[in-house]
N, CA, C and O atoms as CSV, one atom per row, in Angstrom:
chain,resi,resn,atom,element,x,y,z
A,1,UNK,N,N,55.640,-4.435,156.869
A,1,UNK,CA,C,54.819,-5.839,157.468
A,1,UNK,C,C,54.237,-4.999,159.140
A,1,UNK,O,O,53.136,-4.726,159.617
A,2,UNK,N,N,55.743,-4.822,159.611
A,2,UNK,CA,C,55.229,-4.133,160.542
A,2,UNK,C,C,53.890,-3.001,160.465
A,2,UNK,O,O,52.915,-2.959,161.215
A,3,UNK,N,N,54.165,-2.252,159.470
A,3,UNK,CA,C,52.392,-0.827,159.276
A,3,UNK,C,C,51.703,-1.805,160.122
A,3,UNK,O,O,51.393,-1.808,161.313
A,4,UNK,N,N,51.484,-3.024,158.704
A,4,UNK,CA,C,49.964,-4.120,158.395
A,4,UNK,C,C,49.941,-4.380,159.665
A,4,UNK,O,O,48.876,-3.895,160.048
A,5,UNK,N,N,50.621,-4.985,160.804
A,5,UNK,CA,C,49.942,-5.760,162.114
A,5,UNK,C,C,49.791,-4.685,162.993
A,5,UNK,O,O,49.054,-4.910,163.952
A,6,UNK,N,N,50.630,-2.842,162.869
A,6,UNK,CA,C,50.266,-1.979,163.271
A,6,UNK,C,C,48.914,-2.285,163.438
A,6,UNK,O,O,48.444,-2.795,164.455
A,7,UNK,N,N,48.029,-1.839,162.013
A,7,UNK,CA,C,47.444,-1.210,161.676
A,7,UNK,C,C,45.904,-2.326,162.401
A,7,UNK,O,O,44.915,-2.136,163.109
A,8,UNK,N,N,46.558,-3.480,161.661
A,8,UNK,CA,C,45.401,-4.228,162.236
A,8,UNK,C,C,45.135,-4.808,163.970
A,8,UNK,O,O,44.311,-5.714,164.097
A,9,UNK,N,N,45.882,-4.237,165.337
A,9,UNK,CA,C,46.181,-3.960,166.062
A,9,UNK,C,C,44.934,-2.661,166.032
A,9,UNK,O,O,43.711,-2.742,166.152
A,10,UNK,N,N,45.374,-2.082,165.929
A,10,UNK,CA,C,44.680,-0.180,166.031
A,10,UNK,C,C,43.037,-0.370,165.779
A,10,UNK,O,O,42.098,0.296,166.216
A,11,UNK,N,N,43.061,-1.523,164.914
A,11,UNK,CA,C,41.449,-1.494,164.736
A,11,UNK,C,C,41.260,-3.091,165.642
A,11,UNK,O,O,40.133,-3.583,165.695
A,12,UNK,N,N,41.932,-3.494,166.023
A,12,UNK,CA,C,41.315,-3.993,166.987
A,12,UNK,C,C,41.206,-3.505,168.515
A,12,UNK,O,O,40.541,-4.006,169.422
A,13,UNK,N,N,41.711,-2.832,168.530
A,13,UNK,CA,C,41.865,-2.120,170.133
A,13,UNK,C,C,40.528,-1.637,169.926
A,13,UNK,O,O,39.678,-1.970,170.752
A,14,UNK,N,N,40.120,-0.718,168.711
A,14,UNK,CA,C,39.132,-0.241,168.600
A,14,UNK,C,C,37.720,-0.061,168.034
A,14,UNK,O,O,37.022,0.802,167.502
A,15,UNK,N,N,37.646,-2.101,168.668
A,15,UNK,CA,C,36.445,-2.682,168.478
A,15,UNK,C,C,36.267,-2.849,169.603
A,15,UNK,O,O,35.087,-2.764,169.943
A,16,UNK,N,N,37.406,-3.192,170.827
A,16,UNK,CA,C,36.619,-3.124,171.828
A,16,UNK,C,C,36.594,-2.140,172.333
A,16,UNK,O,O,35.414,-1.981,172.645
A,17,UNK,N,N,37.302,-1.083,172.732
A,17,UNK,CA,C,36.893,0.038,172.967
A,17,UNK,C,C,35.211,0.103,172.314
A,17,UNK,O,O,34.460,0.144,173.289
A,18,UNK,N,N,34.542,0.121,171.225
A,18,UNK,CA,C,33.859,0.484,170.929
A,18,UNK,C,C,32.940,-0.400,171.731
A,18,UNK,O,O,31.988,0.023,172.387
A,19,UNK,N,N,33.230,-1.410,171.647
A,19,UNK,CA,C,31.614,-2.609,172.777
A,19,UNK,C,C,32.303,-2.180,173.848
A,19,UNK,O,O,31.289,-1.771,174.414
A,20,UNK,N,N,33.434,-1.838,174.857
A,20,UNK,CA,C,32.796,-1.090,175.621
A,20,UNK,C,C,32.386,0.436,176.270
A,20,UNK,O,O,31.904,0.713,177.368
A,21,UNK,N,N,32.701,1.130,175.357
A,21,UNK,CA,C,32.333,2.352,175.390
A,21,UNK,C,C,30.640,2.693,175.059
A,21,UNK,O,O,29.938,3.625,175.450
A,22,UNK,N,N,30.334,1.558,174.200
A,22,UNK,CA,C,28.690,2.201,173.016
A,22,UNK,C,C,29.830,2.871,171.905
A,22,UNK,O,O,31.041,2.750,171.717
A,23,UNK,N,N,28.387,3.866,171.119
A,23,UNK,CA,C,29.143,3.981,169.373
A,23,UNK,C,C,29.619,5.844,170.286
A,23,UNK,O,O,29.431,6.916,169.712
A,24,UNK,N,N,30.078,5.743,171.389
A,24,UNK,CA,C,30.035,7.840,171.746
A,24,UNK,C,C,31.448,7.177,172.031
A,24,UNK,O,O,31.949,7.839,172.940
A,25,UNK,N,N,32.566,5.856,171.537
A,25,UNK,CA,C,33.616,5.787,171.681
A,25,UNK,C,C,34.751,7.003,171.432
A,25,UNK,O,O,35.767,7.093,172.122
A,26,UNK,N,N,34.384,8.014,170.230
A,26,UNK,CA,C,34.881,8.565,169.755
A,26,UNK,C,C,35.469,10.354,170.639
A,26,UNK,O,O,36.409,11.060,171.005
A,27,UNK,N,N,34.399,10.232,170.552
A,27,UNK,CA,C,34.399,11.488,172.325
A,27,UNK,C,C,34.949,10.932,173.384
A,27,UNK,O,O,34.772,11.635,174.379
A,28,UNK,N,N,35.795,9.555,173.680
A,28,UNK,CA,C,36.312,9.225,175.107
A,28,UNK,C,C,37.762,9.779,175.031
A,28,UNK,O,O,38.559,10.056,174.134
A,29,UNK,N,N,37.744,9.799,175.854
A,29,UNK,CA,C,39.659,10.462,176.168
A,29,UNK,C,C,40.522,8.889,175.819
A,29,UNK,O,O,41.731,9.019,175.625
A,30,UNK,N,N,40.028,7.646,175.749
A,30,UNK,CA,C,40.604,7.033,175.183
A,30,UNK,C,C,41.458,6.857,174.122
A,30,UNK,O,O,42.643,6.600,173.911
A,31,UNK,N,N,40.011,7.184,173.279
A,31,UNK,CA,C,40.210,7.091,172.071
A,31,UNK,C,C,41.146,8.212,170.405
A,31,UNK,O,O,41.545,8.254,169.241
A,32,UNK,N,N,40.856,9.099,172.217
A,32,UNK,CA,C,42.081,10.000,171.749
A,32,UNK,C,C,43.627,9.998,171.571
A,32,UNK,O,O,44.430,10.076,170.641
A,33,UNK,N,N,43.650,9.839,173.243
A,33,UNK,CA,C,45.139,9.180,173.356
A,33,UNK,C,C,45.453,7.634,172.688
A,33,UNK,O,O,46.584,7.305,173.046
A,34,UNK,N,N,45.000,6.876,172.074
A,34,UNK,CA,C,45.075,5.932,171.678
A,34,UNK,C,C,45.230,6.048,169.398
A,34,UNK,O,O,45.869,5.288,168.671
A,35,UNK,N,N,44.501,7.084,169.049
A,35,UNK,CA,C,45.372,7.557,168.302
A,35,UNK,C,C,46.431,8.141,167.972
A,35,UNK,O,O,47.259,7.969,167.077
A,36,UNK,N,N,46.244,9.234,169.244
A,36,UNK,CA,C,48.304,10.228,169.165
A,36,UNK,C,C,49.282,8.991,169.492
A,36,UNK,O,O,50.472,8.957,169.179
A,37,UNK,N,N,48.773,8.259,169.986
A,37,UNK,CA,C,50.081,7.156,169.802
A,37,UNK,C,C,50.836,6.551,168.581
A,37,UNK,O,O,52.004,6.318,168.269
A,38,UNK,N,N,49.088,6.356,167.826
A,38,UNK,CA,C,50.169,5.074,166.949
A,38,UNK,C,C,50.089,6.245,165.590
A,38,UNK,O,O,50.549,5.964,164.483
A,39,UNK,N,N,49.531,7.363,165.854
A,39,UNK,CA,C,50.493,8.572,164.437
A,39,UNK,C,C,51.605,9.120,165.534
A,39,UNK,O,O,52.643,9.218,164.879
A,40,UNK,N,N,51.804,9.420,166.549
A,40,UNK,CA,C,53.554,9.478,167.285
A,40,UNK,C,C,53.849,7.987,166.208
A,40,UNK,O,O,54.097,8.088,165.007
A,41,UNK,N,N,53.749,6.610,166.985
A,41,UNK,CA,C,54.759,5.818,166.282
A,41,UNK,C,C,54.797,5.184,165.031
A,41,UNK,O,O,55.575,4.245,164.866
A,42,UNK,N,N,54.032,5.585,164.088
A,42,UNK,CA,C,54.167,5.866,162.580
A,42,UNK,C,C,55.594,4.832,161.302
A,42,UNK,O,O,55.849,5.384,160.232
A,43,UNK,N,N,56.059,3.945,161.517
A,43,UNK,CA,C,56.261,3.915,160.656
A,43,UNK,C,C,57.024,4.597,159.808
A,43,UNK,O,O,56.628,4.103,158.752
A,44,UNK,N,N,58.155,5.686,159.386
A,44,UNK,CA,C,58.643,6.007,158.146
A,44,UNK,C,C,59.620,5.100,157.254
A,44,UNK,O,O,60.226,4.101,157.641
A,45,UNK,N,N,59.636,5.555,156.233
A,45,UNK,CA,C,60.692,5.060,155.465
A,45,UNK,C,C,62.292,4.989,155.929
A,45,UNK,O,O,63.086,4.050,155.971
A,46,UNK,N,N,62.429,6.661,156.321
A,46,UNK,CA,C,63.207,6.701,157.389
A,46,UNK,C,C,63.709,6.595,158.480
A,46,UNK,O,O,64.835,6.852,158.906
A,47,UNK,N,N,62.354,5.999,159.155
A,47,UNK,CA,C,62.743,5.813,160.745
A,47,UNK,C,C,62.037,4.704,161.003
A,47,UNK,O,O,60.809,4.664,160.936
A,48,UNK,N,N,62.803,3.698,161.327
A,48,UNK,CA,C,62.613,2.395,161.902
A,48,UNK,C,C,63.601,2.023,163.479
A,48,UNK,O,O,64.822,1.928,163.357
A,49,UNK,N,N,62.844,1.803,165.129
A,49,UNK,CA,C,63.573,2.536,165.287
A,49,UNK,C,C,63.388,1.520,166.960
A,49,UNK,O,O,62.264,1.018,166.956
A,50,UNK,N,N,63.786,1.330,167.623
A,50,UNK,CA,C,63.107,0.085,168.808
A,50,UNK,C,C,61.876,1.461,169.363
A,50,UNK,O,O,60.800,1.349,168.776
A,51,UNK,N,N,61.931,2.478,170.217
A,51,UNK,CA,C,60.558,2.840,170.206
A,51,UNK,C,C,59.024,2.482,169.228
A,51,UNK,O,O,57.890,2.298,169.672
A,52,UNK,N,N,59.444,2.474,167.939
A,52,UNK,CA,C,58.005,1.459,167.237
A,52,UNK,C,C,57.746,0.424,167.507
A,52,UNK,O,O,56.579,0.068,167.339
A,53,UNK,N,N,58.777,-0.559,168.074
A,53,UNK,CA,C,58.468,-2.422,167.962
A,53,UNK,C,C,58.132,-2.051,169.925
A,53,UNK,O,O,57.237,-2.740,170.415
A,54,UNK,N,N,58.698,-1.238,170.684
A,54,UNK,CA,C,58.090,-1.820,171.293
A,54,UNK,C,C,56.401,-0.700,171.926
A,54,UNK,O,O,55.938,-0.940,173.041
A,55,UNK,N,N,55.792,0.331,171.076
A,55,UNK,CA,C,54.530,0.957,171.091
A,55,UNK,C,C,54.179,-0.466,171.102
A,55,UNK,O,O,53.957,-0.992,172.192
A,56,UNK,N,N,54.067,-1.447,169.563
A,56,UNK,CA,C,53.709,-2.901,168.958
A,56,UNK,C,C,53.641,-3.195,169.685
A,56,UNK,O,O,52.477,-3.500,169.945
A,57,UNK,N,N,54.700,-3.470,170.872
A,57,UNK,CA,C,54.233,-4.526,171.671
A,57,UNK,C,C,53.044,-4.345,173.230
A,57,UNK,O,O,52.158,-4.985,173.796
A,58,UNK,N,N,53.968,-2.706,173.390
A,58,UNK,CA,C,52.343,-2.504,174.558
A,58,UNK,C,C,51.119,-2.626,174.495
A,58,UNK,O,O,50.373,-3.177,175.304
A,59,UNK,N,N,50.688,-1.727,172.801
A,59,UNK,CA,C,49.242,-1.630,172.137
A,59,UNK,C,C,48.875,-3.352,172.302
A,59,UNK,O,O,47.827,-3.426,172.943
A,60,UNK,N,N,49.514,-5.086,171.849
A,60,UNK,CA,C,49.353,-6.042,171.477
A,60,UNK,C,C,48.685,-6.237,172.838
A,60,UNK,O,O,47.506,-6.475,173.100
A,61,UNK,N,N,49.926,-6.045,173.775
A,61,UNK,CA,C,49.272,-6.275,175.794
A,61,UNK,C,C,48.224,-6.275,176.105
A,61,UNK,O,O,47.372,-6.958,176.672
A,62,UNK,N,N,48.467,-4.943,175.420
A,62,UNK,CA,C,46.650,-3.827,175.718
A,62,UNK,C,C,45.563,-4.257,175.113
A,62,UNK,O,O,44.539,-3.637,175.401
A,63,UNK,N,N,45.433,-5.424,174.105
A,63,UNK,CA,C,44.414,-5.640,173.115
A,63,UNK,C,C,44.108,-6.537,173.557
A,63,UNK,O,O,42.980,-6.978,173.337
A,64,UNK,N,N,45.342,-7.428,174.681
A,64,UNK,CA,C,45.197,-8.974,174.559
A,64,UNK,C,C,44.585,-8.575,176.533
A,64,UNK,O,O,43.533,-9.095,176.906
A,65,UNK,N,N,45.096,-8.000,177.160
A,65,UNK,CA,C,44.211,-6.616,178.526
A,65,UNK,C,C,42.670,-6.989,177.783
A,65,UNK,O,O,41.966,-7.871,178.274
A,66,UNK,N,N,42.314,-6.359,176.775
A,66,UNK,CA,C,40.610,-5.764,176.165
A,66,UNK,C,C,39.824,-7.017,176.744
A,66,UNK,O,O,39.079,-7.485,177.605
A,67,UNK,N,N,40.788,-7.242,175.266
A,67,UNK,CA,C,39.610,-8.747,174.724
A,67,UNK,C,C,39.750,-10.110,176.407
A,67,UNK,O,O,38.760,-10.841,176.457
A,68,UNK,N,N,40.654,-10.335,177.389
A,68,UNK,CA,C,40.627,-11.504,178.199
A,68,UNK,C,C,38.907,-9.984,179.245
A,68,UNK,O,O,37.727,-10.218,179.509
A,69,UNK,N,N,39.473,-9.126,179.383
A,69,UNK,CA,C,38.271,-8.654,180.228
A,69,UNK,C,C,37.177,-8.529,179.590
A,69,UNK,O,O,36.261,-8.204,180.346
A,70,UNK,N,N,36.724,-8.704,177.992
A,70,UNK,CA,C,35.331,-8.570,177.888
A,70,UNK,C,C,34.756,-10.157,178.073
A,70,UNK,O,O,33.731,-10.591,178.598
A,71,UNK,N,N,36.152,-10.968,177.244
A,71,UNK,CA,C,35.846,-12.532,177.621
A,71,UNK,C,C,34.954,-12.773,179.122
A,71,UNK,O,O,33.774,-13.095,179.265
A,72,UNK,N,N,35.962,-12.496,180.106
A,72,UNK,CA,C,35.887,-12.578,181.555
A,72,UNK,C,C,34.380,-11.747,181.822
A,72,UNK,O,O,33.764,-12.804,181.955
A,73,UNK,N,N,33.612,-10.999,181.953
A,73,UNK,CA,C,33.262,-10.263,181.931
A,73,UNK,C,C,31.329,-10.819,181.289
A,73,UNK,O,O,30.230,-10.785,181.843
A,74,UNK,N,N,31.862,-11.322,179.741
A,74,UNK,CA,C,30.986,-12.626,179.507
A,74,UNK,C,C,30.828,-14.258,179.528
A,74,UNK,O,O,30.080,-14.796,178.712
A,75,UNK,N,N,31.586,-15.051,180.524
A,75,UNK,CA,C,31.436,-15.966,181.530
A,75,UNK,C,C,30.402,-15.527,182.401
A,75,UNK,O,O,29.216,-15.840,182.508
A,76,UNK,N,N,31.336,-14.515,183.153
A,76,UNK,CA,C,30.765,-14.817,184.191
A,76,UNK,C,C,29.498,-14.073,184.078
A,76,UNK,O,O,28.820,-14.296,185.081
A,77,UNK,N,N,28.946,-13.326,183.303
A,77,UNK,CA,C,27.233,-12.814,183.685
A,77,UNK,C,C,27.094,-14.148,182.477
A,77,UNK,O,O,26.635,-13.605,181.472
A,78,UNK,N,N,27.240,-15.172,182.281
A,78,UNK,CA,C,26.652,-16.766,181.786
A,78,UNK,C,C,26.778,-17.220,182.683
A,78,UNK,O,O,25.688,-17.720,182.961
A,79,UNK,N,N,27.642,-17.466,183.630
A,79,UNK,CA,C,28.299,-18.664,184.434
A,79,UNK,C,C,26.975,-17.778,186.103
A,79,UNK,O,O,25.924,-18.414,186.187
A,80,UNK,N,N,27.047,-16.949,186.827
A,80,UNK,CA,C,27.267,-16.307,187.776
A,80,UNK,C,C,26.063,-15.201,188.378
A,80,UNK,O,O,25.877,-14.617,189.445
A,81,UNK,N,N,25.154,-15.298,186.629
A,81,UNK,CA,C,25.013,-13.632,187.229
A,81,UNK,C,C,23.046,-13.950,187.591
A,81,UNK,O,O,22.256,-13.021,187.763
A,82,UNK,N,N,22.672,-15.366,187.624
A,82,UNK,CA,C,21.935,-15.643,188.417
A,82,UNK,C,C,21.828,-16.014,189.372
A,82,UNK,O,O,22.993,-16.380,189.529
A,83,UNK,N,N,20.877,-16.506,191.143
A,83,UNK,CA,C,20.567,-16.619,191.850
A,83,UNK,C,C,21.492,-18.464,191.930
A,83,UNK,O,O,22.401,-19.110,191.408
A,84,UNK,N,N,20.446,-18.541,192.953
A,84,UNK,CA,C,20.507,-20.602,192.857
A,84,UNK,C,C,19.808,-21.288,192.139
A,84,UNK,O,O,18.577,-21.274,192.096
A,85,UNK,N,N,20.771,-22.153,191.319
A,85,UNK,CA,C,19.933,-22.838,190.602
A,85,UNK,C,C,20.216,-24.812,190.941
A,85,UNK,O,O,21.048,-25.640,191.309
A,86,UNK,N,N,19.283,-24.693,190.631
A,86,UNK,CA,C,18.440,-26.135,190.616
A,86,UNK,C,C,19.155,-27.746,190.956
A,86,UNK,O,O,19.320,-27.448,192.139
A,87,UNK,N,N,19.533,-28.739,190.906
A,87,UNK,CA,C,19.928,-29.914,190.243
A,87,UNK,C,C,19.597,-29.940,188.763
A,87,UNK,O,O,20.255,-29.466,187.837
A,88,UNK,N,N,18.874,-30.349,188.742
A,88,UNK,CA,C,18.565,-29.854,186.742
A,88,UNK,C,C,18.873,-29.014,185.803
A,88,UNK,O,O,19.207,-29.192,184.632
A,89,UNK,N,N,18.794,-28.506,186.146
A,89,UNK,CA,C,19.327,-26.432,185.529
A,89,UNK,C,C,21.125,-26.708,185.386
A,89,UNK,O,O,21.872,-26.179,184.563
A,90,UNK,N,N,21.459,-27.611,186.373
A,90,UNK,CA,C,23.252,-27.172,186.907
A,90,UNK,C,C,23.468,-28.866,186.081
A,90,UNK,O,O,24.251,-29.090,185.158
A,91,UNK,N,N,23.004,-29.368,186.405
A,91,UNK,CA,C,23.404,-30.488,185.217
A,91,UNK,C,C,23.075,-30.507,183.898
A,91,UNK,O,O,23.686,-31.213,183.096
A,92,UNK,N,N,22.290,-29.895,183.634
A,92,UNK,CA,C,22.108,-29.313,182.314
A,92,UNK,C,C,22.840,-27.991,181.444
A,92,UNK,O,O,22.738,-27.271,180.451
A,93,UNK,N,N,23.574,-28.268,182.547
A,93,UNK,CA,C,24.701,-26.302,182.168
A,93,UNK,C,C,25.938,-27.309,182.150
A,93,UNK,O,O,27.058,-26.798,182.183
A,94,UNK,N,N,25.876,-28.087,182.122
A,94,UNK,CA,C,27.161,-28.667,182.335
A,94,UNK,C,C,27.552,-29.905,181.112
A,94,UNK,O,O,28.586,-30.520,180.848
A,95,UNK,N,N,26.235,-29.902,180.576
A,95,UNK,CA,C,26.053,-31.209,179.559
A,95,UNK,C,C,25.637,-32.532,179.312
A,95,UNK,O,O,25.618,-33.299,178.349
A,96,UNK,N,N,25.065,-32.558,181.394
A,96,UNK,CA,C,24.465,-33.781,181.706
A,96,UNK,C,C,23.209,-33.293,182.404
A,96,UNK,O,O,22.783,-32.212,182.811
A,97,UNK,N,N,22.551,-35.316,182.348
A,97,UNK,CA,C,21.483,-35.049,182.586
A,97,UNK,C,C,21.053,-35.611,183.918
A,97,UNK,O,O,22.008,-35.908,184.636
A,98,UNK,N,N,19.955,-35.816,184.390
A,98,UNK,CA,C,20.459,-36.524,185.886
A,98,UNK,C,C,19.458,-37.320,185.468
A,98,UNK,O,O,18.533,-36.923,184.760
A,99,UNK,N,N,19.687,-39.264,186.166
A,99,UNK,CA,C,18.782,-39.940,185.658
A,99,UNK,C,C,17.624,-40.285,185.759
A,99,UNK,O,O,17.018,-39.595,186.578
A,100,UNK,N,N,17.298,-40.710,185.499
A,100,UNK,CA,C,15.337,-40.721,185.972
A,100,UNK,C,C,15.127,-42.390,186.663
A,100,UNK,O,O,15.737,-43.360,186.213
A,101,UNK,N,N,14.084,-42.468,187.898
A,101,UNK,CA,C,14.149,-44.148,187.894
A,101,UNK,C,C,12.491,-43.998,187.398
A,101,UNK,O,O,11.841,-42.958,187.299
A,102,UNK,N,N,11.952,-45.735,187.063
A,102,UNK,CA,C,11.142,-46.007,185.977
A,102,UNK,C,C,9.932,-45.539,186.964
A,102,UNK,O,O,10.439,-44.529,187.452
A,103,UNK,N,N,8.776,-45.646,187.494
A,103,UNK,CA,C,7.330,-45.608,187.711
A,103,UNK,C,C,7.697,-46.507,189.156
A,103,UNK,O,O,8.570,-47.369,189.254
A,104,UNK,N,N,6.757,-46.034,190.236
A,104,UNK,CA,C,6.201,-48.008,190.931
A,104,UNK,C,C,7.231,-47.500,192.626
A,104,UNK,O,O,6.456,-47.917,193.487
A,105,UNK,N,N,8.350,-46.930,193.329
A,105,UNK,CA,C,8.971,-46.166,193.747
A,105,UNK,C,C,8.923,-45.441,195.249
A,105,UNK,O,O,9.290,-45.469,196.423
A,106,UNK,N,N,8.107,-44.726,194.142
A,106,UNK,CA,C,7.305,-44.058,195.417
A,106,UNK,C,C,7.465,-42.641,195.724
A,106,UNK,O,O,6.665,-41.770,196.067
A,107,UNK,N,N,9.616,-42.660,195.348
A,107,UNK,CA,C,9.707,-41.089,195.972
A,107,UNK,C,C,10.347,-40.353,195.500
A,107,UNK,O,O,11.266,-39.642,195.905
A,108,UNK,N,N,9.546,-40.594,193.955
A,108,UNK,CA,C,10.194,-39.618,192.583
A,108,UNK,C,C,8.628,-38.477,192.722
A,108,UNK,O,O,7.474,-38.752,193.050
A,109,UNK,N,N,9.351,-37.014,192.259
A,109,UNK,CA,C,8.239,-36.769,192.108
A,109,UNK,C,C,7.114,-36.564,191.020
A,109,UNK,O,O,5.965,-36.288,191.365
C-alpha cells in the first residue's frame, strides 16, 4: 500500500515539474534530486522504517506546495493579468449583469 502511494506521489510531483519546466524537465537538478530521493527511500521486504514514512510525508507536502503554486499562478493570470476593467466586464466576471434602463430617460448611452 505504501509503495503504491509513493509511486502516485512520485508521478504527481513529476507532472508538476513538467508543467513548470516544460519538456526538458528531465535534465533539471530538481528531477535528478527527486529521482535519487525516491530510489533511496524505497521500501523493501526487510526494511520498513520511520525515515521512509517521513520521506513520503515530505514528498506529499512538496506536491501540495507545487500544486498550490500552479493554481495560484493560474488564478493570478485569470484575474490580474489585465489592467483596469469596466463595470460591465467586472459584473460579467462574477456572473452578474448590470441593469439596463428602458429608453427615454436621456442619461443612458
